C-alpha positions as CSV (number, residue, x, y, z in Angstrom):
1,M,0.0,0.0,0.0
2,Q,1.4,3.4,-1.0
3,S,1.5,6.3,1.4
4,L,1.5,10.0,0.6
5,V,3.2,12.4,2.9
6,N,3.5,16.2,2.9
7,R,5.3,18.4,5.6
8,I,5.8,22.0,6.4
9,K,7.6,23.8,9.3
10,L,6.2,27.1,10.5
11,A,7.2,29.8,13.0
12,A,4.9,29.7,16.0
13,T,3.3,33.0,15.3
14,R,-0.3,34.2,14.8
15,T,0.1,33.7,11.0
16,A,0.8,30.0,11.4
17,P,-2.9,28.8,11.3
18,H,-3.4,30.7,8.0
19,C,-0.2,29.2,6.5
20,A,-1.2,25.7,7.7
21,R,-4.7,26.0,6.1
22,A,-3.1,27.0,2.8
23,H,-0.7,24.1,3.0
24,V,-3.5,21.6,3.7
25,R,-5.7,23.1,1.0
26,H,-2.9,22.6,-1.6
27,T,-2.2,19.1,-0.3
28,V,-5.9,18.0,-0.3
29,L,-6.5,19.3,-3.8
30,S,-3.2,17.8,-5.2
31,W,-4.1,14.4,-3.7
32,A,-7.5,14.5,-5.3
33,V,-9.5,14.3,-2.1
34,P,-11.5,17.6,-2.3
35,H,-14.3,16.2,-0.1
36,L,-11.9,16.5,2.9
37,L,-11.1,20.2,2.2
38,D,-13.4,21.9,4.7
39,D,-12.9,19.5,7.6
40,A,-9.1,19.3,7.1
41,R,-8.7,23.0,7.0
42,L,-10.7,23.5,10.1
43,I,-9.0,20.7,12.0
44,V,-5.5,21.9,11.0
45,S,-6.4,25.5,12.0
46,E,-7.5,24.3,15.5
47,L,-4.5,22.1,16.0
48,V,-2.0,24.7,14.9
49,T,-3.6,27.4,17.0
50,N,-3.3,25.1,20.0
51,A,0.4,24.4,19.1
52,V,1.2,28.1,18.8
53,E,-0.4,28.7,22.2
54,A,1.5,25.7,23.8
55,T,4.8,26.7,22.2
56,G,4.5,30.4,23.2
57,R,4.2,33.4,20.9
58,P,6.7,36.2,20.5
59,E,5.8,39.5,22.2
60,R,2.7,41.0,20.6
61,D,4.0,44.5,20.3
62,R,7.2,43.6,18.4
63,T,7.1,44.5,14.8
64,C,10.2,42.6,13.8
65,C,11.4,39.2,15.0
66,V,14.7,37.4,14.5
67,P,13.8,34.2,12.7
68,E,16.4,32.1,14.6
69,T,14.7,33.0,17.9
70,L,11.2,32.0,17.0
71,P,9.8,28.7,18.2
72,V,8.9,26.3,15.4
73,I,5.9,24.0,14.9
74,A,5.5,21.4,12.1
75,V,2.5,20.1,10.2
76,R,2.4,16.8,8.5
77,T,-0.4,15.4,6.3
78,R,-0.4,11.9,5.1
79,I,-2.7,9.4,3.5
80,S,-2.4,5.7,4.2
81,G,-5.1,3.5,2.7
82,D,-8.4,5.1,3.4
83,K,-7.1,7.2,6.3
84,F,-6.1,10.9,6.0
85,F,-4.0,12.1,9.0
86,I,-3.2,15.6,10.1
87,E,-0.3,15.7,12.6
88,V,0.9,18.9,14.3
89,W,4.2,18.9,16.3
90,D,5.2,21.4,18.9
91,N,8.0,21.5,21.4
92,D,5.7,21.6,24.5
93,T,5.9,18.3,26.4
94,V,2.7,18.7,28.5
95,P,0.1,16.4,26.9
96,T,-3.3,17.8,26.1
97,D,-6.1,16.2,28.2
98,R,-8.8,15.4,25.6
99,E,-11.7,15.5,28.0
100,A,-10.6,18.6,29.9
101,Q,-10.0,20.5,26.7
102,A,-13.3,19.4,25.1
103,D,-15.4,20.2,28.2
104,R,-13.8,23.6,28.8
105,D,-16.1,26.6,28.9
106,P,-16.6,27.8,25.2
107,D,-16.4,31.4,26.4
108,E,-12.8,30.8,27.4
109,G,-11.9,29.6,23.9
110,G,-12.2,25.9,24.6
111,R,-14.0,24.9,21.4
112,G,-11.0,23.8,19.4
113,L,-10.6,20.1,20.4
114,G,-14.4,19.8,20.6
115,I,-14.5,20.7,16.9
116,V,-11.7,18.3,16.1
117,T,-13.5,15.5,18.0
118,A,-16.7,16.2,16.0
119,L,-15.1,16.3,12.6
120,S,-12.5,13.6,12.9
121,R,-12.8,9.8,13.0
122,D,-10.3,9.8,15.8
123,F,-7.6,12.0,17.4
124,G,-4.9,11.8,20.0
125,V,-1.6,13.0,21.4
126,V,1.8,11.3,21.3
127,V,4.3,12.7,23.7
128,L,7.9,12.4,22.6
129,P,10.0,12.5,25.8
130,G,12.2,15.6,25.7
131,R,11.2,16.4,22.1
132,G,7.7,17.8,22.4
133,K,4.4,16.2,21.3
134,I,2.3,15.4,18.3
135,V,-1.4,16.0,18.2
136,W,-3.1,14.1,15.4
137,A,-6.5,13.7,13.8
138,E,-7.7,11.1,11.4
139,L,-10.3,11.6,8.6
140,C,-11.8,9.0,6.2
141,A,-10.3,9.6,2.8
142,G,-12.2,6.9,1.0
143,P,-11.2,3.5,-0.4
144,G,-8.2,3.3,-2.7
145,V,-7.3,7.0,-2.5
146,A,-3.6,6.3,-2.0
147,R,-3.3,4.3,-5.2
148,V,-1.8,7.1,-7.1
149,R,0.2,6.4,-10.3
150,R,3.7,7.6,-10.4
151,A,3.8,10.6,-12.7
152,A,6.5,10.7,-15.4
153,P,8.3,14.0,-15.9
154,T,6.9,16.3,-18.5
155,P,9.2,16.5,-21.5
156,L,10.2,19.9,-22.8
157,P,8.2,21.2,-25.7
158,P,9.9,20.7,-29.2
159,A,10.1,24.4,-29.8
160,Y,12.1,25.0,-26.6
161,R,15.7,26.0,-27.2
162,R,18.3,26.5,-24.6
163,M,19.4,30.1,-24.2
164,P,23.2,30.5,-23.8
165,L,24.2,32.1,-20.6
166,A,25.4,35.6,-21.0
167,E,29.0,36.6,-20.1
168,P,29.3,37.9,-16.6
169,R,29.1,41.7,-16.6
170,Q,31.6,43.9,-14.8
171,P,30.3,46.9,-12.9
172,V,30.8,50.3,-14.6
173,G,34.3,51.6,-13.8
174,A,35.6,48.3,-12.6
175,S,38.9,47.0,-13.8
176,T,40.2,43.5,-13.9
177,P,42.5,42.9,-11.0
178,G,46.2,42.5,-11.9
179,P,48.5,39.6,-11.1
180,A,49.9,41.4,-8.0
181,F,46.4,41.7,-6.5
182,T,45.6,38.1,-7.3
183,R,48.8,36.9,-5.6
184,H,48.1,39.1,-2.5
185,A,44.5,37.7,-2.3
186,A,45.7,34.1,-2.7
187,D,48.3,34.6,0.1
188,R,45.8,36.2,2.4
189,W,43.3,33.3,2.2
190,A,45.8,30.5,2.0
């Protein structure tokens, strides 16, 4: 049985749910399971929002962030047989309590996992000791969806011709360095 997998890493910021929805939309449509589009987008949005909250967001009043300092989350979608999985990883190691989250007061923002429970066939949490956790949800993709033929590369059209690369240009007023400069540079970096 063939399995299809697609992944994306995102900064744990408030734009992550939007990016995850776009990623899942592209994946669902390219895998020809459009009947899952609405449910998959809603589920990934809820899971990614929870992952961003668990991982911690950068300060709200900062207008610029250094990318290396941002926490990262990851989204993986996969089809195996008739099962479509959405998996969201974050670096928080505290497992989400399914019942406590689903029964939380909706006025406090506790609808997320209730929506995931209602839309998915199953969902759960896998804690990776010292490496975070994965919250996953499973949808029914339909029988035989993962039997995708391997696509052959598309040949170039017959009218296509290769363009020769242009000679590198020198900036206006630049001169070619002489042999003394070249020897000096070679000695300096040797």
